[in-house]
GUVEX-351762 format. One record per residue (C-alpha): residue in three letters; x, y, z. Coordinates in steps of 0.25 Angstrom, whole numbers, padded with zeros to 4 digits, always signed. Layout:
! GUVEX-351762
REC     r       u       v       w
REC   ALA       X       Y       Z
...
//
This chain:
! GUVEX-351762
REC     r       u       v       w
REC   MET   +0036   +0001   -0032
REC   THR   +0047   -0001   -0022
REC   THR   +0048   -0013   -0013
REC   VAL   +0056   -0012   +0000
REC   ARG   +0059   -0020   +0012
REC   ALA   +0059   -0015   +0026
REC   GLU   +0068   -0023   +0035
REC   PRO   +0066   -0025   +0050
REC   ALA   +0073   -0015   +0059
REC   THR   +0078   -0018   +0073
REC   ALA   +0080   -0004   +0077
REC   LEU   +0077   +0010   +0071
REC   SER   +0084   +0022   +0075
REC   GLY   +0087   +0036   +0070
REC   THR   +0081   +0049   +0066
REC   VAL   +0071   +0052   +0054
REC   ALA   +0067   +0065   +0049
REC   VAL   +0054   +0061   +0044
REC   PRO   +0049   +0067   +0030
REC   PRO   +0041   +0080   +0030
REC   ASP   +0026   +0079   +0033
REC   LYS   +0018   +0075   +0020
REC   SER   +0005   +0081   +0025
REC   ILE   +0012   +0095   +0028
REC   THR   +0020   +0095   +0015
REC   HIS   +0007   +0093   +0007
REC   ARG   +0000   +0105   +0014
REC   ALA   +0012   +0114   +0014
REC   LEU   +0014   +0113   -0001
REC   LEU   -0001   +0115   -0004
REC   LEU   -0003   +0127   +0006
REC   ALA   +0011   +0133   +0001
REC   ALA   +0005   +0133   -0013
REC   VAL   -0007   +0142   -0009
REC   SER   +0001   +0150   +0000
REC   GLY   +0003   +0165   -0002
REC   ARG   +0018   +0164   -0001
REC   GLU   +0030   +0156   -0004
REC   VAL   +0031   +0144   +0006
REC   THR   +0043   +0135   +0009
REC   VAL   +0039   +0121   +0013
REC   ASP   +0052   +0115   +0019
REC   ARG   +0054   +0100   +0020
REC   PRO   +0041   +0096   +0012
REC   LEU   +0040   +0081   +0011
REC   ASP   +0046   +0075   -0002
REC   SER   +0036   +0064   -0005
REC   ALA   +0027   +0060   -0017
REC   ASP   +0015   +0065   -0010
REC   THR   +0021   +0079   -0007
REC   ALA   +0027   +0080   -0021
REC   ALA   +0013   +0078   -0027
REC   THR   +0008   +0090   -0018
REC   LEU   +0020   +0099   -0023
REC   GLY   +0017   +0095   -0037
REC   ALA   +0003   +0099   -0035
REC   VAL   +0007   +0112   -0030
REC   ARG   +0016   +0115   -0041
REC   ALA   +0005   +0111   -0051
REC   CYS   -0004   +0121   -0045
REC   GLY   +0006   +0132   -0050
REC   VAL   +0014   +0134   -0037
REC   ASP   +0028   +0137   -0037
REC   ALA   +0035   +0127   -0028
REC   GLU   +0051   +0126   -0027
REC   GLY   +0059   +0116   -0020
REC   ALA   +0058   +0101   -0016
REC   LEU   +0050   +0093   -0007
REC   GLY   +0059   +0087   +0004
REC   ASP   +0066   +0100   +0005
REC   ARG   +0059   +0113   +0003
REC   VAL   +0048   +0119   -0006
REC   LEU   +0045   +0133   -0009
REC   ILE   +0031   +0136   -0013
REC   ARG   +0026   +0149   -0019
REC   GLY   +0012   +0149   -0015
REC   ARG   +0001   +0154   -0025
REC   GLY   -0009   +0158   -0015
REC   LEU   -0021   +0152   -0010
REC   ARG   -0029   +0153   -0023
REC   GLY   -0017   +0153   -0032
REC   LEU   -0015   +0138   -0036
REC   ARG   -0016   +0135   -0051
REC   PRO   -0019   +0120   -0051
REC   PRO   -0017   +0112   -0064
REC   PRO   -0028   +0103   -0070
REC   ALA   -0023   +0091   -0062
REC   VAL   -0014   +0088   -0050
REC   ASP   -0007   +0075   -0048
REC   CYS   -0008   +0072   -0033
REC   GLN   -0001   +0058   -0035
REC   ASN   -0003   +0051   -0021
REC   ALA   -0004   +0063   -0012
REC   GLY   -0018   +0062   -0006
REC   THR   -0015   +0075   +0003
REC   LEU   -0013   +0083   -0010
REC   MET   -0025   +0077   -0017
REC   ARG   -0034   +0081   -0005
REC   LEU   -0028   +0095   -0001
REC   LEU   -0025   +0101   -0014
REC   PRO   -0040   +0102   -0018
REC   GLY   -0042   +0111   -0006
REC   LEU   -0033   +0121   -0012
REC   LEU   -0038   +0119   -0026
REC   VAL   -0052   +0122   -0024
REC   GLY   -0048   +0136   -0020
REC   GLN   -0040   +0139   -0033
REC   GLY   -0044   +0143   -0047
REC   GLY   -0043   +0136   -0060
REC   HIS   -0048   +0123   -0066
REC   HIS   -0051   +0110   -0060
REC   VAL   -0040   +0101   -0055
REC   VAL   -0039   +0086   -0055
REC   LEU   -0031   +0080   -0043
REC   ASP   -0027   +0066   -0046
REC   GLY   -0016   +0056   -0040
REC   ASP   -0011   +0042   -0041
REC   ASP   -0019   +0029   -0040
REC   SER   -0017   +0029   -0025
REC   LEU   -0022   +0043   -0023
REC   ARG   -0034   +0041   -0033
REC   ARG   -0039   +0031   -0023
REC   ARG   -0040   +0040   -0012
REC   PRO   -0053   +0047   -0008
REC   MET   -0055   +0062   -0012
REC   ARG   -0070   +0064   -0010
REC   ARG   -0066   +0068   +0005
REC   VAL   -0059   +0080   -0001
REC   ALA   -0069   +0083   -0013
REC   ARG   -0082   +0083   -0004
REC   PRO   -0078   +0093   +0006
REC   LEU   -0072   +0102   -0004
REC   ARG   -0084   +0101   -0012
REC   ALA   -0092   +0105   +0000
REC   MET   -0084   +0118   +0000
REC   GLY   -0089   +0121   -0014
REC   ALA   -0076   +0115   -0022
REC   GLU   -0077   +0106   -0034
REC   VAL   -0069   +0094   -0031
REC   PHE   -0072   +0081   -0037
REC   THR   -0066   +0067   -0036
REC   ALA   -0067   +0054   -0045
REC   PRO   -0080   +0046   -0043
REC   GLY   -0074   +0038   -0032
REC   GLY   -0070   +0050   -0024
REC   THR   -0055   +0048   -0027
REC   PRO   -0046   +0056   -0036
REC   PRO   -0045   +0063   -0046
REC   LEU   -0050   +0075   -0038
REC   VAL   -0055   +0087   -0046
REC   VAL   -0055   +0101   -0040
REC   VAL   -0061   +0113   -0047
REC   PRO   -0055   +0125   -0040
REC   GLY   -0062   +0139   -0038
REC   ARG   -0076   +0135   -0033
REC   PRO   -0081   +0144   -0021
REC   LEU   -0078   +0137   -0008
REC   ARG   -0086   +0138   +0005
REC   GLY   -0082   +0134   +0019
REC   VAL   -0090   +0122   +0025
REC   ARG   -0088   +0112   +0036
REC   GLN   -0082   +0099   +0033
REC   ASP   -0084   +0087   +0042
REC   LEU   -0075   +0076   +0038
REC   GLU   -0078   +0062   +0041
REC   VAL   -0064   +0057   +0041
REC   ALA   -0053   +0066   +0047
REC   SER   -0043   +0069   +0035
REC   ALA   -0033   +0080   +0035
REC   GLN   -0032   +0080   +0020
REC   VAL   -0047   +0082   +0018
REC   LYS   -0047   +0093   +0029
REC   SER   -0036   +0100   +0022
REC   ALA   -0043   +0100   +0009
REC   ILE   -0055   +0107   +0015
REC   LEU   -0047   +0117   +0023
REC   LEU   -0039   +0121   +0011
REC   ALA   -0052   +0123   +0003
REC   ALA   -0057   +0131   +0015
REC   LEU   -0046   +0142   +0012
REC   PHE   -0054   +0145   -0001
REC   ALA   -0068   +0143   +0005
REC   GLU   -0078   +0154   +0010
REC   GLY   -0081   +0153   +0025
REC   GLU   -0076   +0142   +0035
REC   THR   -0073   +0128   +0031
REC   TRP   -0072   +0118   +0043
REC   VAL   -0067   +0104   +0043
REC   HIS   -0070   +0094   +0054
REC   GLU   -0064   +0080   +0055
REC   PRO   -0068   +0069   +0064
REC   ALA   -0054   +0069   +0070
REC   PRO   -0042   +0078   +0068
REC   SER   -0033   +0076   +0056
REC   ARG   -0020   +0082   +0052
REC   ASP   -0020   +0097   +0053
REC   HIS   -0008   +0101   +0044
REC   THR   -0017   +0109   +0035
REC   GLU   -0023   +0117   +0046
REC   ARG   -0009   +0120   +0052
REC   MET   -0003   +0124   +0039
REC   LEU   -0015   +0133   +0035
REC   THR   -0014   +0140   +0049
REC   ALA   +0001   +0142   +0046
REC   ALA   -0003   +0148   +0032
REC   GLY   -0012   +0159   +0039
REC   VAL   -0026   +0152   +0038
REC   GLU   -0035   +0152   +0050
REC   VAL   -0039   +0137   +0053
REC   LEU   -0052   +0137   +0061
REC   ARG   -0054   +0126   +0071
REC   ALA   -0067   +0122   +0077
REC   PRO   -0070   +0116   +0091
REC   ASP   -0074   +0103   +0084
REC   GLY   -0061   +0102   +0078
REC   ALA   -0065   +0107   +0064
REC   VAL   -0055   +0116   +0056
REC   GLY   -0058   +0126   +0047
REC   ILE   -0054   +0138   +0038
REC   ARG   -0062   +0151   +0035
REC   GLY   -0060   +0155   +0020
REC   PRO   -0057   +0159   +0011
REC   VAL   -0043   +0162   +0015
REC   ALA   -0035   +0173   +0007
REC   GLY   -0022   +0165   +0007
REC   ILE   -0012   +0157   +0015
REC   ASP   +0003   +0159   +0018
REC   LEU   +0009   +0146   +0022
REC   PRO   +0022   +0148   +0029
REC   ASP   +0035   +0141   +0026
REC   LEU   +0035   +0128   +0033
REC   ARG   +0044   +0115   +0035
REC   VAL   +0037   +0102   +0034
REC   PRO   +0038   +0093   +0047
REC   GLY   +0040   +0078   +0047
REC   ASP   +0029   +0069   +0043
REC   PRO   +0023   +0061   +0055
REC   SER   +0017   +0051   +0046
REC   SER   +0031   +0048   +0040
REC   ALA   +0037   +0048   +0054
REC   ALA   +0027   +0038   +0058
REC   PHE   +0034   +0026   +0051
REC   HIS   +0047   +0029   +0058
REC   LEU   +0039   +0031   +0071
REC   VAL   +0033   +0017   +0070
REC   ALA   +0046   +0010   +0066
REC   GLY   +0053   +0017   +0077
REC   VAL   +0042   +0013   +0088
REC   LEU   +0044   -0002   +0083
REC   ARG   +0059   -0002   +0080
REC   ALA   +0066   +0011   +0086
REC   GLY   +0080   +0008   +0092
REC   PRO   +0082   +0017   +0099
REC   GLU   +0074   +0028   +0093
REC   VAL   +0069   +0034   +0080
REC   ARG   +0068   +0049   +0079
REC   LEU   +0059   +0056   +0069
REC   THR   +0062   +0071   +0068
REC   GLY   +0053   +0083   +0064
REC   VAL   +0040   +0076   +0064
REC   ASN   +0026   +0083   +0063
REC   LEU   +0019   +0081   +0076
REC   ASN   +0006   +0087   +0073
REC   PRO   -0004   +0080   +0082
REC   ALA   -0013   +0077   +0070
REC   ARG   -0001   +0068   +0065
REC   THR   +0004   +0061   +0077
REC   GLY   -0007   +0051   +0080
REC   LEU   +0003   +0040   +0078
REC   LEU   +0012   +0045   +0090
REC   ARG   -0001   +0044   +0099
REC   VAL   -0003   +0030   +0094
REC   LEU   +0011   +0026   +0096
REC   ALA   +0011   +0031   +0110
REC   ARG   -0002   +0022   +0113
REC   MET   +0005   +0010   +0107
REC   GLY   +0017   +0012   +0116
REC   ALA   +0027   +0018   +0106
REC   ARG   +0038   +0028   +0111
REC   VAL   +0039   +0040   +0102
REC   ALA   +0044   +0053   +0108
REC   VAL   +0040   +0066   +0102
REC   GLU   +0050   +0078   +0102
REC   PRO   +0042   +0091   +0097
REC   GLY   +0050   +0101   +0089
REC   PRO   +0046   +0114   +0083
REC   ASP   +0033   +0115   +0074
REC   VAL   +0035   +0113   +0059
REC   ALA   +0026   +0120   +0049
REC   GLY   +0016   +0122   +0060
REC   GLU   +0016   +0107   +0064
REC   PRO   +0022   +0102   +0077
REC   ALA   +0035   +0093   +0074
REC   GLY   +0045   +0086   +0082
REC   ASP   +0053   +0073   +0083
REC   LEU   +0048   +0059   +0086
REC   VAL   +0057   +0049   +0094
REC   VAL   +0053   +0034   +0092
REC   ARG   +0058   +0023   +0101
REC   ARG   +0054   +0008   +0100
REC   ALA   +0042   +0004   +0108
REC   GLY   +0040   -0008   +0116
REC   THR   +0027   -0016   +0113
REC   LEU   +0017   -0007   +0106
REC   GLN   +0002   -0008   +0111
REC   ALA   -0009   -0009   +0101
REC   THR   -0018   +0004   +0100
REC   GLU   -0031   +0009   +0093
REC   VAL   -0031   +0021   +0084
REC   ALA   -0044   +0028   +0085
REC   PRO   -0051   +0035   +0073
REC   GLU   -0048   +0049   +0079
REC   GLU   -0033   +0046   +0079
REC   VAL   -0033   +0042   +0065
REC   PRO   -0031   +0056   +0058
REC   ALA   -0018   +0058   +0066
REC   LEU   -0011   +0046   +0061
REC   ILE   -0019   +0042   +0049
REC   ASP   -0006   +0040   +0041
REC   GLU   +0001   +0032   +0052
REC   LEU   -0010   +0022   +0054
REC   PRO   -0003   +0011   +0046
REC   LEU   +0008   +0012   +0056
REC   VAL   -0001   +0010   +0067
REC   GLY   -0005   -0003   +0061
REC   LEU   +0010   -0007   +0061
REC   LEU   +0012   -0003   +0075
REC   GLY   +0000   -0011   +0079
REC   ALA   +0006   -0023   +0072
REC   LEU   +0017   -0023   +0083
REC   ALA   +0008   -0019   +0095
REC   ALA   +0002   -0027   +0105
REC   GLY   -0013   -0028   +0102
REC   THR   -0022   -0023   +0091
REC   THR   -0020   -0009   +0085
REC   VAL   -0033   -0004   +0079
REC   VAL   -0034   +0009   +0070
REC   ARG   -0049   +0014   +0068
REC   GLY   -0055   +0026   +0060
REC   ALA   -0044   +0025   +0050
REC   GLN   -0052   +0023   +0037
REC   GLU   -0044   +0035   +0031
REC   LEU   -0033   +0025   +0029
REC   ARG   -0041   +0018   +0018
REC   VAL   -0040   +0030   +0009
REC   LYS   -0025   +0033   +0010
REC   GLU   -0015   +0029   -0001
REC   SER   -0020   +0015   +0002
REC   ASP   -0031   +0009   +0010
REC   ARG   -0021   +0009   +0022
REC   ILE   -0030   +0001   +0031
REC   ALA   -0030   -0010   +0021
REC   THR   -0015   -0009   +0017
REC   VAL   -0010   -0007   +0031
REC   VAL   -0018   -0019   +0036
REC   GLY   -0013   -0027   +0024
REC   ALA   +0001   -0023   +0026
REC   LEU   +0001   -0027   +0041
REC   ARG   -0005   -0040   +0038
REC   ALA   +0006   -0043   +0027
REC   LEU   +0016   -0041   +0038
REC   GLY   +0009   -0051   +0048
REC   VAL   +0001   -0042   +0056
REC   ARG   -0013   -0044   +0061
REC   ALA   -0020   -0032   +0055
REC   GLU   -0035   -0030   +0052
REC   GLU   -0041   -0020   +0043
REC   ARG   -0053   -0012   +0048
REC   GLU   -0062   -0002   +0040
REC   ASP   -0056   +0010   +0047
REC   GLY   -0043   +0005   +0052
REC   PHE   -0036   -0008   +0056
REC   ALA   -0032   -0017   +0068
REC   VAL   -0018   -0023   +0070
REC   THR   -0014   -0033   +0080
REC   GLY   +0000   -0032   +0084
REC   ALA   +0011   -0043   +0086
REC   PRO   +0025   -0042   +0092
REC   ARG   +0032   -0043   +0078
REC   LEU   +0029   -0039   +0063
REC   ARG   +0033   -0050   +0053
REC   GLY   +0035   -0041   +0041
REC   GLY   +0032   -0044   +0026
REC   ALA   +0028   -0036   +0014
REC   VAL   +0019   -0023   +0012
REC   ASP   +0014   -0017   -0001
REC   ALA   +0013   -0002   +0001
REC   GLY   +0003   -0001   -0010
REC   GLY   +0007   +0013   -0013
REC   ASP   +0005   +0018   +0001
REC   HIS   +0017   +0026   +0007
REC   ARG   +0013   +0023   +0021
REC   LEU   +0011   +0008   +0019
REC   ALA   +0025   +0008   +0012
REC   MET   +0031   +0014   +0025
REC   LEU   +0022   +0005   +0034
REC   GLY   +0028   -0007   +0027
REC   ALA   +0042   -0002   +0029
REC   VAL   +0040   +0001   +0044
REC   ALA   +0034   -0013   +0046
REC   GLY   +0046   -0019   +0040
REC   LEU   +0055   -0012   +0050
REC   VAL   +0048   -0017   +0062
REC   SER   +0045   -0031   +0056
REC   ASP   +0052   -0044   +0058
REC   GLU   +0054   -0047   +0043
REC   GLY   +0053   -0034   +0036
REC   VAL   +0043   -0029   +0026
REC   THR   +0044   -0028   +0011
REC   VAL   +0036   -0015   +0006
REC   THR   +0031   -0015   -0008
REC   GLY   +0029   -0001   -0013
REC   PHE   +0037   +0006   -0003
REC   ASP   +0040   +0018   -0013
REC   ALA   +0026   +0023   -0009
REC   ALA   +0033   +0028   +0004
REC   ALA   +0038   +0040   -0005
REC   VAL   +0024   +0046   -0005
REC   SER   +0027   +0051   +0009
REC   TYR   +0041   +0047   +0014
REC   PRO   +0051   +0045   +0003
REC   GLY   +0062   +0043   +0013
REC   PHE   +0056   +0033   +0022
REC   ALA   +0065   +0021   +0019
REC   ALA   +0078   +0030   +0021
REC   ASP   +0072   +0036   +0034
REC   VAL   +0070   +0022   +0039
REC   ALA   +0084   +0018   +0035
REC   ALA   +0089   +0030   +0043
REC   ILE   +0083   +0024   +0056
REC   GLY   +0088   +0010   +0053
REC   GLY   +0077   +0003   +0045
REC   ARG   +0078   -0003   +0031
REC   ILE   +0069   -0002   +0020
REC   GLY   +0074   -0006   +0006
//
């Protein structure tokens, strides 16, 4: 476990090419594995989570050459050509744990056990098992609805309509992937739109994605095969968010983030920042991998104004909500987040851990069942944060140190490698110090 200290920064300035998008990397590796052709994935994210997905792809008999962070050539085995092993280690990758069953239910062979580390073993998987069972699949969890997850491939699948109680791109994706093998139409309706990377990538691979007037998405199966084109992974907006917030609070004169994915389902933080009075310019560029992309130019804001994040906004900034708490700590008034109960089942209970971290730094923060409330002050004192194995909490603590008076000591900072191994180096490139 690594302990670092993030020192106060007076002015951050420079350019950061943020890491490739983690969500898109996971999906590109999985869909390339079942494609009917060789697929080159350029600039896939090199992180612990995506390494778990590449390892799972190889364990399923797929020939994959190259390296994450550079380029990976995957020789797809076709939609029904995976040869899964008896067990797959998902490590800490919740996306892998939830998406892979959607592909495994359409394969042949024996049952497969999906397991992971202690953190992943606490995350709910009933939300994936139930809808897949409704389609005729045999998918089982541990008694508490958590991993290990057991998938029995090869059962006949039927299309059904699934009405999700909580918007979840991972659950939706698992259902849509299983729908590729199901007889008839499968529909997924969510209470609010979630990330649509899977739908975009399936469309690029030649699958007709159906859309209903009520917002539901669907697939008519069974699909004969898919042909994912070669693609380059754009920058991850969830990783960019840490520099965005640091820049809003400490830019001098500006911080530029290049090649960021600007999918509207991922840019909820930009809309929240605008309400709070932040200055972020968006410079659109060419689409990347079927996703809009471009540069973000961040300038220091004046006095930020508190805001309220409503439940319907949560899916578009679920990973950035901890940073909304930090922004609220330095805004005039009380910032409230509602409808974010999904945070309780991330790598940590992020409602409890974020509120606890902010309080440890001298912030007035209140935990609520479905979110939190943070009362702002002109300055942030600083102190110590324990990441508790959560990569986003590790980076939150570091950003808090940059914008504090006294700095912040972050215990367990090595957790940042799950999604952003080069975070400290990129902070240093714009004038910050984490060490």
